[in-house]
TIRO-2110 file (N, C-alpha, C; in Angstrom, 1 decimal):
// TIRO-2110
4.3, 129.5, 78.5, N, 1, A
5.0, 129.1, 79.9, CA, 1, A
4.6, 127.6, 80.2, C, 1, A
4.8, 127.1, 80.8, N, 2, A
4.3, 125.3, 81.3, CA, 2, A
3.8, 125.5, 82.3, C, 2, A
3.3, 124.2, 83.0, N, 3, A
2.2, 124.2, 84.3, CA, 3, A
3.1, 124.4, 85.4, C, 3, A
3.2, 125.0, 86.0, N, 4, A
4.1, 124.7, 87.0, CA, 4, A
3.2, 124.0, 88.6, C, 4, A
3.4, 123.4, 89.5, N, 5, A
2.4, 122.5, 90.3, CA, 5, A
3.4, 122.4, 91.4, C, 5, A
2.5, 122.7, 92.7, N, 6, A
3.0, 122.9, 94.0, CA, 6, A
2.2, 122.7, 94.9, C, 6, A
1.9, 121.6, 96.2, N, 7, A
0.8, 121.9, 97.3, CA, 7, A
0.2, 121.7, 97.0, C, 7, A
-0.2, 121.1, 95.7, N, 8, A
-1.7, 121.4, 95.1, CA, 8, A
-2.2, 122.2, 94.6, C, 8, A
-1.3, 123.2, 94.0, N, 9, A
-1.9, 124.0, 93.5, CA, 9, A
-0.8, 124.5, 92.3, C, 9, A
-2.1, 124.9, 90.9, N, 10, A
-0.8, 125.2, 89.3, CA, 10, A
-0.7, 126.1, 89.1, C, 10, A
0.4, 127.0, 89.3, N, 11, A
0.7, 128.2, 87.8, CA, 11, A
0.5, 127.8, 86.6, C, 11, A
-0.7, 128.2, 86.1, N, 12, A
-1.0, 128.7, 84.8, CA, 12, A
-1.2, 130.2, 84.2, C, 12, A
-1.5, 130.1, 83.2, N, 13, A
-1.6, 131.4, 82.7, CA, 13, A
-2.9, 131.6, 82.5, C, 13, A
-4.2, 132.6, 82.2, N, 14, A
-5.4, 132.7, 81.5, CA, 14, A
-5.2, 132.1, 81.0, C, 14, A
-4.7, 132.2, 79.6, N, 15, A
-5.1, 131.2, 78.1, CA, 15, A
-4.9, 129.9, 78.4, C, 15, A
-4.3, 129.6, 78.8, N, 16, A
-4.6, 128.0, 79.7, CA, 16, A
-5.5, 127.5, 80.0, C, 16, A
-6.3, 128.1, 80.7, N, 17, A
-7.6, 128.3, 81.5, CA, 17, A
-8.6, 127.8, 80.0, C, 17, A
-8.4, 128.9, 79.8, N, 18, A
-9.3, 129.4, 78.4, CA, 18, A
-9.4, 128.5, 77.2, C, 18, A
-8.2, 128.0, 76.9, N, 19, A
-8.2, 126.7, 76.0, CA, 19, A
-7.8, 125.7, 76.6, C, 19, A
-7.6, 125.0, 77.5, N, 20, A
-7.8, 124.0, 78.0, CA, 20, A
-8.1, 123.6, 79.1, C, 20, A
-9.3, 124.0, 79.2, N, 21, A
-10.7, 124.4, 80.8, CA, 21, A
-10.3, 123.0, 81.2, C, 21, A
-10.8, 121.7, 80.5, N, 22, A
-11.1, 120.6, 81.2, CA, 22, A
-10.0, 120.1, 81.9, C, 22, A
-8.7, 120.5, 81.6, N, 23, A
-7.5, 119.8, 82.0, CA, 23, A
-7.0, 120.7, 83.4, C, 23, A
-7.3, 121.8, 83.5, N, 24, A
-7.8, 122.1, 84.7, CA, 24, A
-8.8, 122.8, 85.9, C, 24, A
-10.1, 121.8, 85.2, N, 25, A
-12.0, 121.7, 86.0, CA, 25, A
-11.1, 121.5, 87.3, C, 25, A
-11.9, 121.7, 88.7, N, 26, A
-11.6, 121.4, 90.0, CA, 26, A
-10.3, 121.7, 90.3, C, 26, A
-9.6, 122.1, 90.0, N, 27, A
-8.1, 122.3, 90.9, CA, 27, A
-8.1, 123.8, 91.3, C, 27, A
-7.3, 123.5, 91.9, N, 28, A
-6.3, 124.5, 92.3, CA, 28, A
-5.4, 125.7, 92.3, C, 28, A
-5.9, 127.0, 91.5, N, 29, A
-4.7, 127.3, 90.0, CA, 29, A
-4.5, 128.6, 90.2, C, 29, A
-3.9, 129.6, 90.1, N, 30, A
-2.7, 130.5, 90.7, CA, 30, A
-2.9, 131.4, 89.0, C, 30, A
-3.3, 132.8, 88.3, N, 31, A
-3.0, 133.3, 87.4, CA, 31, A
-2.7, 134.3, 87.6, C, 31, A
-2.3, 135.2, 86.9, N, 32, A
-1.3, 136.6, 87.0, CA, 32, A
-2.0, 137.1, 85.3, C, 32, A
-2.3, 138.6, 86.1, N, 33, A
-3.4, 139.2, 84.8, CA, 33, A
-4.2, 140.6, 85.3, C, 33, A
-4.1, 141.4, 84.4, N, 34, A
-5.3, 142.6, 84.5, CA, 34, A
-6.6, 142.5, 85.5, C, 34, A
-6.6, 142.9, 86.7, N, 35, A
-7.6, 142.7, 87.4, CA, 35, A
-8.4, 143.5, 87.6, C, 35, A
-10.2, 143.0, 87.1, N, 36, A
-11.1, 143.7, 86.6, CA, 36, A
-12.1, 143.5, 88.0, C, 36, A
-12.4, 144.5, 88.7, N, 37, A
-13.1, 144.3, 90.0, CA, 37, A
-14.4, 145.7, 89.8, C, 37, A
-15.3, 145.4, 88.8, N, 38, A
-16.5, 146.8, 88.6, CA, 38, A
-18.1, 145.4, 88.3, C, 38, A
-18.4, 146.2, 89.1, N, 39, A
-20.5, 145.7, 88.5, CA, 39, A
-20.4, 144.7, 87.5, C, 39, A
-20.8, 143.6, 87.9, N, 40, A
-21.3, 142.6, 86.5, CA, 40, A
-19.9, 142.2, 85.5, C, 40, A
-18.8, 142.6, 86.0, N, 41, A
-17.0, 142.2, 85.3, CA, 41, A
-16.3, 141.8, 86.3, C, 41, A
-16.0, 140.9, 87.4, N, 42, A
-15.6, 140.6, 88.2, CA, 42, A
-14.3, 139.4, 87.6, C, 42, A
-13.3, 139.4, 87.4, N, 43, A
-11.9, 138.7, 86.5, CA, 43, A
-10.7, 138.8, 86.4, C, 43, A
-10.5, 138.4, 85.9, N, 44, A
-8.5, 138.4, 85.4, CA, 44, A
-8.6, 138.0, 84.1, C, 44, A
-7.6, 138.9, 83.4, N, 45, A
-7.9, 139.2, 82.3, CA, 45, A
-5.9, 139.3, 81.7, C, 45, A
-5.8, 138.4, 80.8, N, 46, A
-4.7, 138.6, 80.1, CA, 46, A
-5.0, 138.4, 78.3, C, 46, A
-4.7, 139.6, 77.7, N, 47, A
-4.5, 139.5, 76.1, CA, 47, A
-6.1, 139.6, 75.6, C, 47, A
-6.4, 138.6, 75.1, N, 48, A
-7.8, 138.3, 74.6, CA, 48, A
-8.6, 137.2, 75.6, C, 48, A
-8.0, 136.8, 76.3, N, 49, A
-8.3, 135.8, 77.5, CA, 49, A
-8.8, 136.6, 78.2, C, 49, A
-10.1, 135.8, 78.9, N, 50, A
-10.4, 136.2, 80.9, CA, 50, A
-11.3, 135.4, 81.1, C, 50, A
-10.8, 135.1, 82.4, N, 51, A
-11.7, 134.5, 83.0, CA, 51, A
-12.7, 134.9, 84.3, C, 51, A
-13.6, 134.7, 84.7, N, 52, A
-14.4, 135.2, 85.6, CA, 52, A
-14.0, 134.8, 87.3, C, 52, A
-13.9, 135.7, 87.9, N, 53, A
-13.4, 135.6, 89.7, CA, 53, A
-14.8, 135.6, 90.8, C, 53, A
-15.3, 134.9, 91.1, N, 54, A
-16.4, 134.4, 91.9, CA, 54, A
-16.3, 135.1, 93.1, C, 54, A
-16.0, 136.1, 93.8, N, 55, A
-16.0, 137.5, 94.6, CA, 55, A
-17.2, 137.2, 95.5, C, 55, A
-16.8, 136.8, 96.9, N, 56, A
-18.1, 137.6, 97.9, CA, 56, A
-18.2, 138.8, 97.9, C, 56, A
-19.3, 139.5, 98.5, N, 57, A
-19.6, 140.5, 98.5, CA, 57, A
-18.5, 141.5, 99.2, C, 57, A
-18.2, 140.9, 100.5, N, 58, A
-16.7, 141.1, 100.9, CA, 58, A
-15.7, 141.1, 100.8, C, 58, A
-15.0, 140.6, 100.0, N, 59, A
-13.9, 140.5, 98.7, CA, 59, A
-14.4, 141.8, 98.2, C, 59, A
-15.3, 141.8, 97.1, N, 60, A
-15.9, 142.8, 96.0, CA, 60, A
-15.1, 144.3, 97.1, C, 60, A
-16.3, 144.2, 98.0, N, 61, A
-15.4, 145.5, 99.0, CA, 61, A
-13.7, 145.9, 98.9, C, 61, A
-13.7, 144.6, 99.5, N, 62, A
-12.1, 144.8, 99.4, CA, 62, A
-11.7, 145.0, 98.8, C, 62, A
-11.5, 144.7, 97.4, N, 63, A
-10.9, 144.5, 96.5, CA, 63, A
-10.9, 145.5, 95.6, C, 63, A
-12.0, 146.7, 95.7, N, 64, A
-12.0, 147.6, 94.2, CA, 64, A
-11.1, 148.2, 93.8, C, 64, A
-10.6, 148.7, 94.8, N, 65, A
-9.4, 149.1, 94.6, CA, 65, A
-8.3, 149.1, 93.3, C, 65, A
-8.3, 147.4, 93.7, N, 66, A
-7.6, 147.3, 92.7, CA, 66, A
-7.6, 146.9, 91.4, C, 66, A
-9.0, 147.7, 90.7, N, 67, A
-9.3, 147.6, 89.6, CA, 67, A
-8.4, 147.9, 88.4, C, 67, A
-8.2, 147.6, 87.5, N, 68, A
-7.2, 147.7, 86.6, CA, 68, A
-6.0, 147.7, 87.0, C, 68, A
-5.3, 147.3, 88.0, N, 69, A
-4.5, 146.8, 88.5, CA, 69, A
-3.8, 145.5, 87.7, C, 69, A
-2.8, 144.9, 87.9, N, 70, A
-1.9, 143.7, 87.6, CA, 70, A
-2.1, 142.8, 89.2, C, 70, A
-1.9, 141.5, 89.3, N, 71, A
-2.2, 141.0, 90.3, CA, 71, A
-1.9, 139.5, 89.8, C, 71, A
-2.3, 139.0, 90.8, N, 72, A
-2.9, 137.1, 91.1, CA, 72, A
-3.7, 136.9, 91.8, C, 72, A
-4.4, 135.6, 91.1, N, 73, A
-5.5, 135.6, 91.6, CA, 73, A
-5.4, 133.7, 92.1, C, 73, A
-5.8, 133.6, 93.1, N, 74, A
-5.8, 132.3, 93.3, CA, 74, A
-7.6, 131.7, 94.1, C, 74, A
-7.5, 130.3, 93.6, N, 75, A
-8.8, 129.5, 93.6, CA, 75, A
-9.0, 128.7, 93.2, C, 75, A
-10.2, 127.7, 93.0, N, 76, A
-10.2, 126.6, 92.4, CA, 76, A
-11.2, 127.2, 91.2, C, 76, A
-10.7, 126.1, 90.5, N, 77, A
-11.0, 126.4, 88.6, CA, 77, A
-12.3, 125.9, 88.2, C, 77, A
-13.5, 126.5, 87.7, N, 78, A
-14.4, 125.8, 87.2, CA, 78, A
-14.8, 125.9, 85.7, C, 78, A
-14.1, 125.0, 85.0, N, 79, A
-14.1, 125.0, 83.5, CA, 79, A
-15.4, 124.9, 83.1, C, 79, A
-16.3, 124.9, 83.3, N, 80, A
-17.9, 124.9, 82.9, CA, 80, A
-18.2, 126.2, 83.0, C, 80, A
-18.3, 127.0, 84.2, N, 81, A
-18.9, 128.4, 84.5, CA, 81, A
-18.6, 129.1, 83.9, C, 81, A
-18.9, 129.9, 83.2, N, 82, A
-18.4, 130.9, 82.5, CA, 82, A
-19.0, 132.3, 82.5, C, 82, A
-19.5, 132.5, 83.9, N, 83, A
-19.3, 133.5, 84.6, CA, 83, A
-20.7, 134.6, 84.4, C, 83, A
-20.8, 135.9, 84.4, N, 84, A
-21.7, 137.0, 84.2, CA, 84, A
-22.2, 136.5, 82.7, C, 84, A
-23.4, 136.5, 81.7, N, 85, A
-23.9, 136.6, 81.0, CA, 85, A
-23.1, 135.5, 79.8, C, 85, A
-22.8, 134.5, 80.5, N, 86, A
-21.3, 133.4, 79.5, CA, 86, A
-20.7, 133.8, 79.2, C, 86, A
-20.5, 134.9, 79.4, N, 87, A
-19.0, 135.8, 78.4, CA, 87, A
-17.8, 135.3, 79.0, C, 87, A
-17.3, 134.4, 80.3, N, 88, A
-15.8, 134.8, 80.3, CA, 88, A
-15.8, 133.0, 80.2, C, 88, A
-14.4, 132.6, 80.5, N, 89, A
-13.8, 131.8, 79.7, CA, 89, A
-13.5, 130.5, 80.9, C, 89, A
-14.1, 130.7, 81.5, N, 90, A
-14.4, 130.1, 83.1, CA, 90, A
-14.8, 130.4, 84.0, C, 90, A
-14.4, 130.3, 85.4, N, 91, A
-14.4, 130.7, 86.6, CA, 91, A
-13.5, 130.3, 88.0, C, 91, A
-13.0, 131.3, 88.7, N, 92, A
-12.3, 130.9, 89.4, CA, 92, A
-13.3, 131.1, 90.7, C, 92, A
-13.4, 130.0, 91.4, N, 93, A
-14.4, 130.5, 92.7, CA, 93, A
-13.6, 130.3, 93.7, C, 93, A
-13.8, 130.3, 95.0, N, 94, A
-13.3, 130.0, 96.5, CA, 94, A
-12.1, 130.3, 96.6, C, 94, A
-12.4, 131.8, 95.8, N, 95, A
-10.8, 133.0, 96.0, CA, 95, A
-10.0, 132.8, 97.8, C, 95, A
-8.5, 132.7, 97.7, N, 96, A
-7.8, 132.6, 98.6, CA, 96, A
-6.8, 133.7, 98.6, C, 96, A
-6.7, 134.0, 97.4, N, 97, A
-5.5, 135.5, 96.8, CA, 97, A
-6.3, 136.2, 95.4, C, 97, A
-6.0, 137.9, 95.8, N, 98, A
-7.1, 138.4, 95.0, CA, 98, A
-5.4, 139.8, 94.9, C, 98, A
-4.8, 139.4, 94.4, N, 99, A
-3.7, 140.8, 94.3, CA, 99, A
-2.6, 140.8, 94.1, C, 99, A
-1.7, 141.5, 94.7, N, 100, A
-0.4, 141.8, 94.5, CA, 100, A
0.5, 140.5, 95.4, C, 100, A
END
């Protein structure tokens, strides 16, 4: 899948973020994958690639029912932030969409 950008946001894959984080660092992105909403494991996963999602406490409570479901995540990508224990391939922060 190629990168598609419109109105300042790029639709990319989780793999694209993990493999070329410098390309998307500081940009608004939207990805699709399996959502993880568990203590110390807030993220979006696709195949072997995973990106941490920095949620507020209120978002964690609101989105907990989406754990394990497929959905979209939109926000600003930080290619240097590797999430909890440095185990993730980047971070999506300032989240504006999380879910179907």
